[in-house]
Structures are given as structure tokens and as C-alpha cells.
N, C-alpha and C positions, 0 to 999 in steps of 0.2 A: 192313770187309772189302771189298777191291776185287776185281772180276772181271778175269780176264785178257782183254786185248783180242783180238778175233778176228784171225786172221792176215790180212795184206794180200792174200795170194795163196794159193789152193788149186788144186792141179793134180790132176785125176782122169784116170787112164789106164785105158782099157778095151782089153784085148788078147784078148777072147773071140772075135773074128772072125779067122779065119786069113788072110782076104784083105786086111784093113786094121786099123789101130789108130785109136782115137779118143782125143784128148787134149782134155779140157774145162778151160778156164781160167775160174776164178771169182775175182773181185776185181780187184786192180790190178797191172799190170805196169809197173814203173819201174826205175830204175837199181839199186835194192836187190834187187828180186825177179827181174829178167830173167836173171841167171846160173843160178838154179835152174830156170827154165823152159827155158833152153837145154840144160842138162844132161839134163833129162827128155826133151826132143825128140830129142837125139842118141841116147839110150838106145833110144827107140822106133824111130827111123830105122834103127838097126843091125839091126833084124829084117828089113829088106829089103822090107817091104810098104808100100803107100801109107799116109799119115797124114792123118786128118781132124782139123783143129784147130778146135774149137768155141769161138767167142768170145761166144756168146749170153749168158753171165753175167759177161763181163769189163766192169767198170765204168769202167776207165781204162787207157790205154796211152800211154807216152811214146815218144820216139824209140829208146830202148834196147830196148823191146819190139818195135818195128817192125824194128829190125836183127836181133833174134832170129828173127822170122818170115822175114826175108830169108835168113838163114843156114840155117834149116830147109828152105827151098825148094831150096837148093843141095845138101842131103843126099839128096834123093829126091823122089818124087811126093807133093805136099802139096795138099790141098783145104781151103780156109778156109771156115768157116761163120760168116756174119754176117747176122743178120736185117736186111732193108731198113730197118726203123724203129729199129734199134739206134743207140745213141749213136756207136759206132765206125764205122758203115757208111760214112758220107761220108769220114771220114779214111782208112779202109782203101783206098778207091777213089782218093782224091787222092794217096795215097802210092805209087800204081802197083803195089800188090800183085797186082792182076788180071793184070798182065803176067808175073808170076812163077808164079802158081798159079791154079787155078780157084777162083772164089768162088761159094758156094751160099747159099741163104736158110735152109736147115735141114739137120740131119744126114741126114734121109731123102733129100733132094736130092743131098747129097754121096755117099751110099751108091749112089744110082741112077747118078750120074755115073761112079762107079768100077765099076759093074756088080755091086755086092754089096748084100745086104739089111742094114738097120740091125739091131743086136742088140736082142733083145726083152727 
């Protein structure tokens, strides 16, 4: 008997805070999974509130994922969370995403930047 493989990407959306939404990306964002991430980010952006995108558990992201983040920034106010010691940290900064959106070290910092408290 074989076990089903874990999904390459899990997207958690937290809409509890009226002042912003938090989207947590877990796993890998690539050509196969980026369309689902983009669909979810569009849905969240349609609320009209800022979006915190937490990459703290994102293990891999290719150029299709970076294009998705670029498109998300065009939809509204986006704050990206990438821990300074995370694998993606250097790549996110080299890709120039800091010119499109604020980059914070953690969700609490992103919430503070937006002037809201993180959900408890």
C-alpha cells in the first residue's frame, strides 16, 4: 500500500483581520502550482484590504512564482514576509521585489508596518 504524496503547495488564507489578509505559502511554487497561487491571491486582493504574503514555509520558488508575486503587487497593497535567514530571502531581494512591495522579517513586523495587530 502506498501513501499519497503530500501536495507540492499548500496555501492558507487567514481573513480574520478586517484590516488585512494573510496568505501563507507552504511548499513549492513552480510552473505547475503558480496558477493556483495566483487565483487565490486575486480572490484575496478583491477584498480591497492589504495582503501579507508569508513565505516563511516556502521551500522553493521559480520564476513563475516571482511573476505571480509581481502580479499580486499590481492588484493592491502587498507586504511580503521572508525571514532574513530563509532560503528565498536573497533571491527575493535580488529579484527586486523590494521595489514593488515592503519586505518584512515576520508576520508581526508586517502587521506593524500596516498598522494592524497580527491575528492571535
